[in-house]
C-alpha positions as CSV (number, residue, x, y, z in Angstrom):
1,M,-62.2,-45.3,-41.2
2,R,-61.8,-46.4,-44.8
3,A,-62.5,-49.9,-46.0
4,P,-62.4,-50.7,-49.7
5,A,-64.8,-53.6,-49.3
6,A,-67.4,-51.2,-48.0
7,A,-67.9,-49.5,-51.3
8,G,-71.6,-49.2,-52.2
9,R,-72.8,-50.2,-48.7
10,Q,-74.7,-47.8,-46.5
11,G,-75.4,-47.6,-42.8
12,L,-73.5,-49.1,-39.9
13,L,-71.0,-51.8,-40.8
14,S,-69.0,-54.3,-38.7
15,V,-65.4,-54.6,-39.9
16,G,-62.4,-56.8,-39.2
17,I,-58.7,-56.4,-39.4
18,R,-56.3,-59.4,-39.0
19,P,-54.3,-58.8,-35.7
20,E,-50.9,-59.0,-37.6
21,K,-52.0,-56.2,-39.9
22,I,-52.3,-53.6,-37.1
23,R,-49.3,-51.5,-36.2
24,F,-48.3,-49.2,-33.4
25,G,-48.1,-45.5,-34.5
26,R,-49.7,-43.4,-37.1
27,G,-48.1,-45.1,-40.1
28,E,-51.3,-46.0,-41.9
29,E,-54.5,-44.2,-43.0
30,N,-56.8,-45.7,-40.4
31,S,-55.9,-45.1,-36.7
32,L,-57.4,-45.6,-33.2
33,P,-56.1,-44.5,-29.8
34,G,-55.9,-46.9,-27.0
35,E,-54.2,-48.1,-23.8
36,V,-52.2,-51.3,-23.6
37,R,-53.9,-53.7,-21.2
38,E,-51.7,-56.8,-21.6
39,K,-48.4,-57.8,-23.3
40,A,-47.2,-61.3,-23.7
41,Y,-44.1,-62.7,-25.4
42,I,-45.2,-65.7,-27.5
43,G,-42.1,-66.8,-29.3
44,V,-41.6,-65.1,-32.7
45,S,-44.0,-62.3,-31.8
46,T,-45.4,-60.3,-28.9
47,Q,-49.2,-60.2,-28.4
48,Y,-50.8,-57.0,-27.1
49,I,-54.3,-56.4,-26.0
50,V,-55.2,-52.8,-26.3
51,D,-58.4,-51.2,-24.9
52,T,-59.8,-48.7,-27.4
53,P,-63.1,-46.8,-27.8
54,A,-64.1,-49.6,-30.2
55,G,-63.4,-52.3,-27.6
56,A,-60.4,-54.5,-26.9
57,I,-58.2,-55.1,-29.9
58,T,-55.5,-57.8,-30.1
59,L,-52.4,-57.3,-32.2
60,Y,-49.2,-59.2,-32.9
61,V,-45.9,-57.6,-33.5
62,Q,-43.0,-59.6,-34.9
63,N,-40.1,-59.6,-32.5
64,T,-37.8,-58.8,-35.4
65,E,-39.5,-55.5,-36.0
66,A,-38.1,-52.3,-34.4
67,G,-40.0,-51.3,-31.3
68,A,-41.6,-54.7,-30.9
69,S,-41.3,-54.6,-27.1
70,A,-41.5,-50.8,-26.7
71,A,-45.1,-50.6,-25.3
72,G,-46.2,-52.0,-22.0
73,P,-49.3,-52.2,-19.8
74,G,-50.7,-48.8,-19.1
75,D,-49.1,-47.1,-22.0
76,Q,-51.2,-44.8,-24.3
77,V,-50.7,-45.9,-27.9
78,T,-52.1,-45.3,-31.4
79,L,-53.0,-48.3,-33.5
80,S,-53.0,-48.0,-37.3
81,W,-53.8,-50.2,-40.3
82,S,-54.2,-49.7,-44.1
83,P,-57.7,-49.7,-45.7
84,E,-56.6,-52.7,-47.8
85,A,-56.3,-54.7,-44.5
86,T,-59.9,-53.9,-43.5
87,F,-62.8,-56.2,-44.5
88,V,-66.5,-56.0,-43.9
89,V,-68.0,-58.8,-41.7
90,D,-71.3,-60.1,-43.2
91,S,-74.2,-59.8,-40.7
92,E,-74.9,-63.5,-41.1
93,E,-71.3,-64.4,-40.0
94,E,-71.6,-62.0,-37.1
95,R,-74.7,-63.7,-35.7
96,E,-73.0,-67.1,-35.7
97,E,-70.3,-66.0,-33.2
């Protein structure tokens, strides 16, 4: 996975991606396979919870986007996001949660 904010850092990192920056499919440089666990229509968007090798990931897909309601529970999917959407989580912030 590529994260511009990780430049110059070594070792294991914790990273974050805003849920609305994650997309279904392989359209971006970073990707992760998963299985849809939950799908919920929440007005202007649909919320998905996807189980991945990195843990459960939540994403929001605007209902105006093509394919917003295509995936359902049990479906195998690929999630992708751009390196610019990835940020490093400071170890101090991580301990506070």
